[in-house]
N, C-alpha and C positions, 0 to 999 in steps of 0.2 A: 505280143506275138501274133503273127498273121495265121488266121482260121483260113483252112482252105474251105473252097466253096463247096465241098461234098457234106461238110459238117452242118451247112446251113441251107440246105437245098431249096427250103422258101423264100429265103431272102435273096439268093442268088438268082432264082428264077424271076423273081419280082424285077430285080435291077436290070435283068436282062430284057424282060418284055418292055419296061420302060423305056430303055435305050432305042427299042424299035418303034417309039411311038412319036408322031408328030408333036410339037409344042402344043398346039390347040387340043389335042387328044389329052395330054397331061393336064391342061387346064381344067379341062371337063371333070377329072378327078376329084377336084375341090369345089364343084359347083353344088349348091343345095337349091331343089326347085319346089321343095313343099316344107311346109305349108305355105299356101299363096295368101300374102296378108289381102284383107279384107280392103276394098277400094273405100276412100272416105273422100267427099267433096270439102274442099278447104277455100272457100272465097275468101278473097282478101278483106273484106268489112262485114263478114257475118261469121256466126259459129261454126263448127265443122259439123258436117251431116249427121255424124253420131252423137252430138252432144244433147244433152237435157237442156233446155234454155229455162234458166230460175228466173229470170227477171229481163224482160225485153221491153220495158217502158209502158207496156197497156194495161197489166193488171197484177195482183199480188196474190195470185191463185195458188202458186206452189210455196206460199210462205203463211206461218201463222206466228201468233205471239208466243214467246218462249215459257209463258205462263199458261198458255191454252188458249184457246179463241183466235179470233180475229187478228191480224197484224195491223197496227193502228199507226202506223208511219205515215207521212204525207207522199201522196203521188201526184206530180203536177209536171205537164208537160215532157212526160217520159222520163222524169226523173224521181228517185226515191230518196227520200229524205228522212233523217232521224228527227221523230218529235220528241225533245227531252221530257223524260218522265213516263213514257210508255213502254219502255223495257225493252230488252233483246228481241230480236224475232228471228226465227229458223225455218230451214225448209221442212216441209211437210215429210218427204221422205229422208230416210236415213242412207248413208254413204260409207263405204269402206275406203278401198284404195282410190283416188280420183285425181285427175285433172281439173284445176278450178281456174275460171277466169272470171275477173271481176275489175271494174274501173270506179274509180271514187275521187272525191273533191272535197275540199274544205273551204270553207267560206274565204272571200278574199280579203273582208275586214274581220279583224281579231282583236280591236282595241288594245289594252295593255297587257293581255294574257301571253304568257309564254310558258317554256318548258312543257309539262304534259298538261295545263290547262289549255293549250292552244288547239282546240278542235281535235279531239281525242276519240277514237272508235278503234275497232277490230273487227277480223274476221278469226271464227273458232272453227277449226275442224273437227268434226264429231264433238261440237260443244265445249270441246277441254283445250285444245292446242290454239293459242292465239297468235296470229300475225298481227303485229300491231299497226294499226292506221292513226297517223298524226302528221300535223303540219311540222316536218322537220327541216324545212327550207329555211336557212339562216335562224334557227332555233334551238340553241343547246339544251340538252337533256341528258340523263343518263343513257349511255350508250346502247345498252340492252333494253332500251324502253322507247328507243325511237322508231320511227316508221321504218317498216319491214323486218324489225326484229322478229325472232321468236321469244315473245315477251319474257324477260327476266332469265332467259336462258342463252341465246346467241346473237351476238352483235353482228349486222349486215356487215358484207365485206365493203361496201362503199355507201355513201349517201346519195342516192338517185332521186333526190326528191327535186320535183318541180314548185314553183311559187304557188302560194295559195290562190285560189280560184281558179285553177286549171286542172283539167283532168288528169289524173293518175292511173296506171293499170298495175295489177298483180297478175303474175300467172304462175300457179303454184302447183308443183307436183308432190303428191302426199301418199305416202304408204303406210297405212295403219297397223299400228302395233299386234302382234299374234300373242295370243294365250293358249295355254293347255291347261284343263282342270283348273281355270280361273287364274293361273299365275301366269306371269309374264316369261315369254321365252323369245320374243325379239321385239326390241322397241320399235317406235315409229320413225321413219325419217321424212324429211322435207326438203325441197328445192324452190327457191323463189326468185323470180324475176320481177323486179321494180322497174316500170317503164321500160322492158327490154333488157335490162341491166342484171346478169346474174348477181345477186346480192346473198342468198343461201344456198350452198352447194352440198346437197345430200347430207344435212345435218342431223344428227340423231337427237329426236326429242326426248328430253329427260323425265317427262312425266306431265302430269296437268301444269298448264300454265297459272302461276298464282302472284297476286301482289306482294304476301307477306308470307314469308316461310320458304320452304324447300320444295321443290317438284317430285311428286311422287304419282307412281301409277295405280290406277284402279282396275278391276276388270269392267270391261264394256263390250257390248257387239257394236256392229255398225250404228253410226248415228247422226243428226243433221247436221248441217252446216249452219253456223249463227252468225249474225251480225250484231255488235254491241250498239247499246244506247248508252254513251258514257255523258249524257246531258250536254252535247254538242251537236249541231245541224250540219252534221256530216252528210254527204249524198251520194248515190250510187246509181250505176246504169250497166247495162249488157254483162249480165252474171250469167254464166254458164258452167255446166260440169260434164265431164267426161268420165264414166266409171273405166277404171282399169283392171 
């Protein structure tokens, strides 16, 4: 049924008005000028200007032992390396939603070690949710435990690993879980780029990553970022975070 224009006065008036406008005037109707995004400097070889630098090769002032006290990993020539047996380290500050960048390297020589024994570490968001670090170049292991996996939860889309001895990068976008009255109302999500390649695409984290058993959520607030001592001399450099 055709509805006469007098039954839809507002609609007809708007249509008539639009027909009288030039294309550029019509285009203006869908333009949004506010809010204006804050300007951020993004140099090619340095962190964004709004990033908090967690490690730039000079000191460990942003880190502490996960057990409390001084971080006792080795710092030589701008490189941070796990000292086996000294335990995990974590940031002194706590973080919720975050963009995290880090670079890591496994030793070039690994002897006869294979699988999970070939230079293992990890980066833990909020000290609970692990992105696996492992020499996964020509080194078969269970797929949800290889490099760039969300440990024991999500297999990476591809294996973007470089050979041992070469520096590798992780760029992580993490949205923390939401709790109300200490009960989970929205799980955490994570996106990971390994050496610039998308390997985890907005995956839902199922709970704390664990070696044995099933993941479960526990109530927590914002929490530190941690690096794992898995008794292997894995190295790190250029670590920064942007709070989102």
